[in-house]
N, C-alpha and C positions, 0 to 999 in steps of 0.2 A: 639437380640440387640433391644432395644426401639427405636420407632421412634421419632427423633428428634421434630417433629412439635407436637407429643403427649405431649412429655416430654415439650414443651415450652409452652403450652396451659394449662399442669394441672401440674404444679412445687408441689405444697402442697400435691395432690393427690399421685402423685409418692413417694414422702417422706413419708407419711402416710403407704402405702401401703407397700414400703420395710422396714418399721419399723417392721411390721408382719414376717419378714424374720431375723428379728433382725440384722438389718443393719441400721446404722446412715448416711441417704445419702445426707443429707441437704447440707453440703459442696460440694459433688463431682457434684448433681443436679446443684447448680449454678454456679459451674464451666463449666459445659457442657451447659448451656444457655448462659453464658457471652461469649464463643468460639464459638457459635454458632452465634451469635450478631456480634462476631467481623469478623465472616466468610463470613456473608451475607453483611455486609458493605463493607467489600473489594470487595466482588464481583460484590455488585451496582457502587463502583468506578472504577473498572475493565470494566464492561458494558460501561459505560459512556466514558471512553476514547479511546474504541476499536469504540463506535458509532462516537465521533467525529473525529477519524481516518478514519474511511469508509467515513463520510462525507468530510473531506479533499482530500481523494482519489479522487472522484467524481470530487469535484472544480477544483485538479490540471488536471483531464483530460479535463473537459471543457474549461480551461485556454490553454493549449496546442493546443486543435481543433483553438481555436480563436486567437493563436498567442502571447499569452502574456506569452512568455518565463518567465520573469522575475518576475512576482506574482507567476507564478507556483514553482519558484525555492524556493521562500520565504516558499511557502505551503507546500515542499518537507522536508525544515528543521525543520518546526514543526511536521510532521509526522514521519521524525526520532525521536525527543523526545518522542513524544507519543507512539513509539514502544517500546521504553527504559522504558516508564513508565508502560506501558502494561506487560512485562515481570517480571517487579518487582512486580506488584501488583497481577501479575498470580501464582508467587512464595511464594507469601505471602498469598494468597487466599488457594493454596494447603499445606503450611505448617499449616495452621490454619483446615483445613478438616481434614488432618492426626492427628494432636494432638486432635481433635473433635472424631475421631473414636477409638481413643486410650481411651480415656476416657468414651467414651458409654460403650466400650469390658467390661468396670469394674462393670457398673450397670445390677445387675440380673433381671430376668423376674418380673413382678409383680403377685404376688398369687391370684387366685380369690376368689371372696367375700366368698366363702363356706370355703374355708380353715381354719381350726379351729387356734385358738390361741396357742403359746406354742413354746417351745425351746429346749426341749428333745424327744425322742424317745418315751418315758414313757406317753407324754401328746399327741399323738396321737390317732384319733377317731376312737375305734372298731366299723366297720358298719355291720358285716356280720359275722358269723361262721358257719360252716358247719362239720360235718363229725363226728364220734364217736373214743375219742382216744381209741386205744387198749390196752387191761390190758396183760401186759408180762408176761412170764413167771419166776419163780423164778431164778435168774442168768443171768438174762436179760444184755446185753454189750451195750455201746455206739460204732457206726459205726467205730471208729478208731481201734478198739479191734477187731470186727468181720472181717473186710477186712484183719487183718492180720491171724487171725485163718483161714479163708477159702483163703488166700493167692491169693486176686482179687484185690487189692491197694497196693503200695509199696510206702510209704513216703521215707523210705530209699535211694532206688535205685533213686528216683528223686533228693534228695539231694548230693546223690554222683555225679551225670552228670551234674545238674544244680545249684541246691541250695534250701532252704525250701519252698515249695508253689507251687513245680512242681512235682504232682506226678505220677506215674507210672502206669496205668490200665493193669491188667493182665487176660488172661482168660475168665472166665466168666465175671469178672469185666468190660473189655475191650469189651465185648459182649453187656452186659447191658448197657452199656453207649452208644453203638453205635444203640441199640434198641430205646433208649429214644430219640437222635437225630432224628432217623426216622420218630419214634411216633409223634412227635410235629411238624416236617417238613408236615408230611402227614395230620395231624390235620388242620394246617394254610393253606395248599393249597386247602384241602376239603372246607373251608369256604372261600375260594376267594380268598386266598393272592397269588400272584405271585412270585415264587421261585426266587433266585437270589444268584450267588455264587459270591463273591466279595473278594479284595484284603486284605490282614489281615495288610498291610501298608498304612498309609496316610499320604498325604503330609498337611503341615501347614496349608493352605486354608479350606482344609477339617476340621482339630481341631477345627480353628475358626466359620466355617460353622454351625457345630451342639454347640457350646458352650463348648466345653472340654477346648478349649484354648480361653485365658488364665488362666481361673479359676484353672483347674487342671491338668496343667502342670507339678507338681511335683508328679501326680500321675502316669504319662503317661510313657513308655520306650521310649526313644528319640535314632535313629538312627544319631548319630551325625554327620559321614563323608556323609549320603546323605540326611540329613536332614530330614528325613521320622519317623512317629510317628506309635508303635504296637496298634494297637486298642484295646480301654478298651471295646468296645461293638460293635454290626454290626450295632447299628444305625449310627453310624459315616459315615462307607462307602454308607450304602445303603440308606439314607437319602441323602448322597452328589452327589448320579446318578442324581439329579434334580437339584443342584446348576447351577446359572444362565438358568435355563429353564421358559420359558413360556408355561402353557397348557393351552389348550382349557377348557371350561368350562364342554364340555360332556366327558371330559378323568378324570375326577373327579368321584369318590373318586380314587385314587392310591393306592392299597394295595399291599403290598411287604412284604416277609419272607425271611430270611435267616440265614444258619448257619455258625458259626465263633467259633476259639477260641478267647478269651477274656483274656489279660494282663494288670494286674493293678500292680502297684508297693505297695500300700498299707501299706506306710512306716509308722513305730511307731506300729504296731498292734501285739500285744504278748496277752499271758495269755491262759485259757483255754476255753474262749468262740470263739476265733478264731484256737481249735485245729482240724485236721485231716482234713476234707472237708470244715469247716464251713468258712474258709477263704483262698482263693489261689492266686498264683501270677501269674496262667494260669487257666483258666477252660473254659469249653465249654458252648455257651450258643445261643438258637435259638430265634430270634427275629423276632416282626413283627411292622410294619412301616406304617402309612396311612397318606395321603396329603388329606384335604378336604376343602371344602369350609367352610368360618366361620361359616355360619348359624348351618351349620350339623356336628361341630367337638366333640361338648359335647354328642350328639345323638352316633356319633360313639365311643367315650371314653366307654360308657356304655356298647357296644356293645363289644367292647375288652375285658372290664371286664367279661361280661357274658362268652365271648370264655374262658379265661382263666378259669373259673370257672366250667365250663366242662370240660376241660381236667384233672381238679384235682378231680372232681366227679368220673371219669373214674378211676383214677389210686386208688382212695378209699383212699385217705390221708386226714386226717383230717387238715382244713386250717379257717384261719381266713382273714378279707380283713381291711386295715387300711387306714384311710384316714390322708394323713400326715400333721402335722401341719406345721406351716411357718417356724420354725426354723430347722424341719428336712429334707424338701424339698431340689430338688437339684438347681441348679443356674439357671437353664434354663426354670425350671416347672412352670407352671401357678397352675397346679392340679395334684397330684400324689395319688394313690391307691396303697400300699403295700399288696401282698400277704405273707403269712406266713404260713408253715407246723408246725404242733407239733411233735418235737421230744421227743418221748416217753422216751428213753433211758437217753437222755440228762435231758428231764423234762423243757424243755425251746423253744420259738418257734424260728422258724429258716427261715429268709426273702429268697424267691425265686424267686419274680418277682415285678417289677416296672410297673406300667400302667400311661403313663404321658399324659398331652396335652399341647402343649408350644406355643398354638395360634400362633401369628405372629412371635415368639422371632426368633427362629432359621429362619423361611421365610425372615426374613428381613436381617439377616446375608448372607442367600444362596442367595439372590435376587430371590426368588423362588414364581413366581407367577402365575396367571390364568386371561385368556381372560374372561369377563362376557359377556352377550348377547348382553350387547349395547355394546360392543368392548372396554372396559375398563379395564387397566390389574390392579388386585388386589392381595395382599399379601395373599397367603393361609395360613393353618394352618397347623402345623405338629403333629403327634402323635406317638407315640413309647411304645410297650411293650414286656418283658421277656416271651418269651412263647414256653419254660422256661430256664432259668438258671439250669444247672446240677447239680452240687455238692451237693448241700442241698436239692434237689429233691431226689440224689441218697442216701443220707446221711437219710433222710427221709424214703423209701423205706427200706433201709438195716436195720436201728431199728426198725420200725412199722411192717417189715415183718419178723423178727426174731421169730423162733421156736428151740424148742430143736434138732430138726431134719435138721434144716438149714434155710436159708432164701428163702421164698418163693416168687416167681414172681410175680408181680401183672397181673389179667389174660390177660388184655387188651395188656400188651406187649408180651406174651407169642409166639404170631405168628412172632415178631420180633427176640426174643432170641433163640427159638428153643429149650428151655429147661424152666420146670417149677419151679425149686430149686436149690439153690447155697447150697451144701452141699462137 
């Protein structure tokens, strides 16, 4: 959530910045500022009434002690009226504050200055590319054919027991999936990230805290009877561990990692580009989260990008890094880098990670602060990244490592799988 003081002092800047995310925010920004003025004016009025009420209470005490009960009674009647006024003003201020917060929840984060202009994924900026695209043997197949051939993932069984987008992993496919999770977690913890196991359902406050609500409510699975949400990413519960927390400066940076299944409705997704593992309603992902001092957050973002690069180098998958344009960025992000692996069998790039800096946007919602060396509380910066999302990494491995003899396991994963080929 953007800070109201910043919006109030930088209305035109906010409107121009959100135009880069292709949002016409003029009306909403004006409504926010007007509501804030009404809230503040009502608060001033309330403070004056309370001050007058306190002054009269002191005067009543003085009059009672001096035996002037008649005058004291007159003042008591005035305090009764003031109490009624204060109650009305308090309710009015509370109503303005609630309406203001609801409006603020609708404003996305401002994109960083280096975010490129653009509206579609085709306008993202390719900032890095590495790895040779393998030349596959004649008759090479996409992963949805290979998993059927080697009986390692069953999409039909998942449809039978749940619905489309919920695959069943079998045999060596299940072991390879587990190997990737363990490998990613080990790489993250070796890099200094503290591992957490977190709930897979969160309450509404957690969804609002990281910016999934109300923006992506339609994409989240909601357990209505308990008013809980299945998580779309481990970012939500891991970051919310620090909701309403004031950290000391020497506790920063916070570096956390966790594995969870992720659940996304992905309504309206159809066609060949979402076939097989390309898009699922349930998938596994290992996440990294950082909480940083503001002046360190962009160096931390660069470090997270390097960390994901090193993992993909070890997996020997061809990949590229995109700096997302304004129109392709998430609601909460100030700057995002997407990682994509090349699927040789599909002849297309597949997104496998997003690494983002949210600056103070999430921290403001979360009331996540740190106490600096002068004892002043400041909003922290939050960051997160996929390290990594499994389905498309798995698709890339299955397709790029296929041979006439079977699917070769990347060397770095063999200590985890216990086998070197799926055949």
